[in-house]
C-alpha positions in Angstrom: 34.3 153.3 57.9 31.0 153.8 58.0 28.4 151.0 59.1 25.2 150.9 58.3 22.3 148.5 60.0 20.3 148.0 56.7 16.8 146.7 57.0 14.8 144.8 54.2 13.1 141.7 53.1 16.5 139.8 52.2 15.4 136.6 51.3 14.0 134.2 48.9 13.6 136.4 46.4 16.1 137.4 43.3 13.9 140.7 43.2 14.9 142.1 46.7 18.4 140.3 46.2 19.2 142.7 43.2 17.4 145.7 45.4 20.1 144.6 48.0 23.1 144.5 45.8 22.0 147.3 44.1 21.7 149.9 46.7 25.0 148.9 48.4 26.7 149.5 44.9 25.3 152.7 44.5 25.8 153.7 48.2 29.1 152.7 47.9 29.4 154.8 44.2 28.8 157.8 46.3 29.8 157.8 50.5 32.6 159.8 51.5 34.0 156.8 53.2 34.0 153.0 53.2 30.9 151.1 53.9 30.3 148.1 56.0 26.7 146.6 56.2 24.8 145.1 58.8 21.9 143.3 56.9 18.6 142.2 58.7 16.2 140.6 57.2 12.9 142.2 58.3 10.4 139.8 57.7 12.2 137.6 60.1 13.5 140.1 62.7 11.6 141.5 66.1 13.6 144.6 66.7 13.6 144.4 70.4 15.7 146.3 73.4 18.8 144.3 73.2 19.1 144.2 69.0 18.5 148.2 69.2 20.9 148.6 72.0 23.5 146.5 69.4 23.0 148.8 66.7 23.3 151.6 68.6 26.9 151.0 69.5 28.1 149.2 66.3 26.4 151.1 63.6 26.5 154.9 62.3 23.0 154.9 60.2 19.7 152.9 60.8 18.6 152.2 57.0 15.3 151.2 56.6 14.4 149.8 52.8 14.3 149.7 50.1 11.6 147.8 49.1 7.9 146.9 49.1 8.0 147.0 52.8 4.5 148.4 53.2 2.9 145.6 53.3 1.3 143.4 55.8 2.2 139.4 55.5 0.3 137.7 58.7 3.0 135.0 58.9 5.3 137.7 60.1 3.0 139.2 63.3 4.3 142.3 62.8 3.8 144.7 65.8 3.4 147.8 63.3 1.0 145.7 60.5 4.0 146.5 58.2 7.5 145.0 57.3 9.1 147.3 60.3 8.6 144.9 63.4 9.2 147.4 66.0 7.1 148.7 68.9 6.3 152.4 69.0 8.2 151.9 72.3 11.0 150.7 71.1 11.2 153.0 68.3 12.2 155.7 70.7 15.4 153.5 71.7 17.2 153.9 68.3 20.2 157.0 69.1 21.8 157.1 65.9 20.3 158.5 62.6 17.3 156.7 61.2 16.6 157.2 57.1 14.0 155.3 55.3 15.1 154.8 51.8 12.6 154.3 48.5 10.2 151.8 50.5 7.1 151.2 48.4 3.3 150.8 49.3 2.7 147.4 48.5 -0.8 145.7 49.0 -2.4 143.5 46.4 -5.1 144.8 44.1 -7.5 142.0 45.2 -6.9 141.8 48.7 -9.5 143.9 50.7 -7.8 144.2 53.8 -4.7 146.3 52.0 -2.9 146.9 55.6 -3.9 146.3 59.0 -5.5 149.8 60.8 -2.4 150.7 63.1 -0.2 150.7 60.0 -0.6 154.3 59.0 0.2 155.3 62.3 3.0 153.5 63.2 4.2 155.0 59.8 3.7 158.5 61.1 5.7 157.9 63.9 8.6 156.7 61.9 8.5 159.8 59.6 8.7 162.1 62.6 11.7 159.7 64.2 13.3 159.9 60.7 16.2 162.1 59.5 15.0 161.3 56.0 11.8 159.6 54.5 11.7 158.6 50.6 9.5 156.0 48.9 10.2 154.4 45.4 7.3 156.4 43.5 4.5 158.7 43.6 2.0 156.2 43.9 3.6 155.4 46.8 3.6 159.0 48.2 0.2 159.4 47.3 -1.0 156.3 49.3 0.7 157.7 52.6 -0.1 161.1 52.3 -3.8 159.9 52.4 -2.7 158.0 55.2 -1.9 161.0 57.3 1.9 161.4 56.7 3.3 164.9 56.1 3.7 164.8 51.7 6.3 167.7 52.2 8.7 165.4 54.4 8.3 162.3 51.4 10.9 162.2 49.3 10.5 160.4 46.3 13.8 158.4 44.8 14.3 155.6 42.4 14.2 151.7 43.5 17.6 150.9 44.0 17.4 147.5 42.1 17.8 149.6 38.9 22.0 149.5 40.0 22.5 145.9 40.4 25.8 145.0 39.0 25.3 142.2 36.5 27.6 139.5 36.2 28.6 137.3 32.9 25.9 134.7 32.5 25.4 132.0 29.5 21.9 131.5 28.2 21.0 128.1 28.5 19.7 126.2 25.2 20.7 126.2 21.8 21.5 129.9 20.4 18.6 131.2 18.1 18.6 133.8 15.7 15.1 135.2 16.5 14.2 137.4 19.3 14.8 136.8 23.0 11.6 137.3 25.1 12.1 136.7 29.4 8.6 135.7 30.7 8.6 136.5 34.7 5.6 134.8 36.6 4.7 135.7 40.2 3.4 132.6 41.7 2.9 133.3 45.8 -0.8 134.8 46.7 -2.7 134.1 43.3 -5.9 134.4 45.5 -4.7 138.6 45.8 -3.2 138.2 42.1 -6.5 137.6 40.3 -10.1 138.5 40.4 -12.3 135.7 41.8 -12.5 133.0 40.6 -8.6 132.8 40.6 -7.8 129.6 39.4 -10.3 130.6 36.1 -8.7 134.2 35.6 -5.5 132.9 36.3 -5.4 130.3 33.4 -7.2 133.0 31.1 -4.0 135.3 31.5 -1.7 132.0 30.8 -3.6 131.0 27.6 -3.5 134.7 26.6 -0.2 134.6 27.2 0.8 131.1 25.0 -1.3 132.6 22.5 0.3 136.0 22.1 3.5 133.6 22.0 2.7 131.7 19.1 1.5 134.8 17.2 4.9 136.2 17.2 6.7 132.6 16.8 4.6 132.9 13.5 6.7 135.9 12.1 9.9 134.9 14.2 10.3 131.0 13.8 13.5 131.4 16.0 11.8 132.7 18.7 13.0 132.0 22.3 11.5 132.9 25.0 12.8 132.3 28.9 10.9 131.4 32.0 12.4 133.5 34.8 11.1 132.4 38.3 12.3 135.0 40.9 11.2 132.9 44.2 12.7 129.5 45.4 11.0 126.2 46.0 9.0 126.2 42.1 6.6 128.7 43.4 6.7 130.9 40.7 7.6 127.8 38.6 3.9 126.3 39.9 2.6 127.1 36.8 5.2 125.9 34.5 3.5 123.0 33.0 1.0 124.9 31.5 3.1 126.8 29.6 5.2 124.0 28.5 2.6 121.9 27.3 1.3 124.7 24.9 4.8 126.1 23.7 7.2 123.0 24.2 10.7 123.8 23.5 10.1 127.1 22.6 10.4 128.3 26.0 12.8 127.5 28.7 12.3 127.3 32.7 15.7 129.1 34.2 14.8 126.9 37.2 15.2 123.7 35.4 17.8 124.7 32.5 20.1 127.0 34.8 19.4 125.1 37.8 22.8 126.5 39.4 22.0 129.6 39.9 18.8 128.4 42.2 17.8 128.9 45.0 18.3 132.7 44.7 20.7 134.6 46.5 22.8 137.8 46.8 25.5 135.7 45.6 23.7 134.6 42.5 21.8 137.6 41.4 24.1 139.3 39.3 23.4 136.1 37.0 20.0 136.7 36.5 20.6 140.5 36.0 22.7 139.4 33.0 20.0 137.4 31.7 17.7 140.2 31.8 20.4 142.3 30.2 20.4 139.7 27.1 16.6 139.8 26.4 15.2 141.8 23.5 12.2 142.1 25.8 11.1 141.1 29.0 7.1 140.7 30.2 7.7 140.8 34.4 4.7 140.3 36.5 6.8 141.0 39.9 7.9 144.5 40.6 11.9 144.0 40.3 11.3 142.2 36.9 10.4 145.5 35.7 12.7 147.6 37.6 16.0 145.5 36.9 15.6 145.0 33.2 15.1 148.2 32.8 18.3 149.3 34.5 19.9 146.7 32.2 18.5 148.8 29.5 16.0 146.1 28.2 12.9 146.9 27.1 9.9 146.1 29.0 6.6 145.2 29.7 4.5 145.0 32.8 1.8 142.0 34.0 -0.6 141.7 36.1 -2.6 143.3 38.7 0.0 144.5 41.0 -0.3 148.3 41.7 3.3 148.9 42.3 3.9 147.4 38.5 1.9 150.5 37.2 3.8 153.0 39.8 7.1 152.0 38.3 5.7 152.0 34.8 4.3 155.4 35.4 7.7 156.7 37.1 9.5 156.1 34.4 7.3 157.4 31.6 6.4 153.8 30.3 2.6 153.6 31.9 1.4 152.2 28.7 3.4 149.6 29.0 1.3 147.9 31.4 -0.7 144.7 30.3 -2.7 145.2 33.4 -5.0 142.7 34.4 -7.3 144.7 37.3 -10.2 144.8 34.7 -9.4 142.5 32.0 -8.2 138.8 33.7 -6.6 137.8 30.0 -4.9 141.6 29.8 -6.8 142.1 26.8 -6.0 138.9 25.1 -3.6 136.7 23.1 -4.0 139.1 20.2 -3.8 142.5 22.3 -0.7 141.3 23.8 0.9 140.3 20.9 0.2 143.5 19.3 2.3 145.1 22.2 5.3 142.6 21.6 5.5 143.7 18.3 5.2 147.0 18.8 7.8 147.2 21.7 10.6 144.7 19.5 9.7 147.1 16.3 10.5 150.3 18.4 13.5 148.5 20.4 16.3 151.1 19.2 14.5 154.1 20.3 13.2 152.4 23.3 16.3 151.7 24.7 17.9 155.2 24.1 15.0 156.5 25.8 15.7 154.1 28.6 19.2 155.0 28.8 18.5 158.7 29.1 15.8 157.8 31.9 18.5 155.8 33.8 21.0 158.4 33.9 18.0 160.7 35.6 17.5 158.1 37.9 21.1 157.9 38.7 21.2 161.9 39.7 18.3 161.7 42.0 19.6 158.5 43.8 23.1 160.3 44.2 21.7 163.7 45.0 19.8 161.9 48.0 22.8 160.4 48.8 24.3 163.6 49.6 21.7 164.6 52.0 21.7 161.3 53.7 26.0 161.2 54.5 25.1 164.6 55.6 22.9 163.6 58.2 25.8 161.4 60.0 
């Protein structure tokens, strides 16, 4: 039995639970022995000496990530300036092998602070300590190299949210013959997601998306849109009334129509993954609202301003599938969004074939990294 202290942001967000479930699944697939996990929620944990002693005494591997851990949340009061809340002195106390697994550079595009000054120095110390150090995309690798980390010691491996096991889920609502489109909206930190004045920018994007769906519905009268929140407590559903007022029963909010799978949890995440699997197309503002459907072989369009969306799409050869709001608050407007939807639906079969090949390549990269990972034990 190999016991892994597994550190990540395991709370509140269906995307992070997808990452956790997918990572445990593919690690178990390639491990030389049975695995047991000690999950540690990094956003609510200070790595003090007694906790480190417990990990040293009871675990074989200290596994940091995956997820967008290179991110500053003031409410965490992190000593490091990112999501690994440990002092440099206590970092030295870790005696078992430490491996960094597919972490991501995660600051918001419109956040002028980005990271605290101490973050890159701390990351350099972690890299020096780690037996293996990996990130989830080339964009993150580039950002860390610019921060002074050794690029030759940064592996790039896929985000394990690709591998979340789906569980059969009955879609709510009356079945329709038309296309099913999933829409994921990120409701937290809107002042960092949208250009100022952010309320106006957000409203422009909502209007453009609704206009796009109305145009698609003119050609596909049986269109059904599913609003797919990832965060608990209706944080992502904050703007839901604006979509519902415009689109009526053509759009269903999973947080209402399938409330039995909320709040997000590790036990429920397979149902959301299966929802993504059943879509003809998903439009996702969160990173894992693109990563999970890609793993389910569902065509995707990324949405919003966050660099991690563009990083992932570029990593899998879909950089043109980003409805970016970095330059245009409404992602080019309703007509442009509708055109991308029509193009994606028309090329669905070929896209799915390309994505299946891409996912197989991702798995090979992950499994090759795992062989090196288990060799350090």
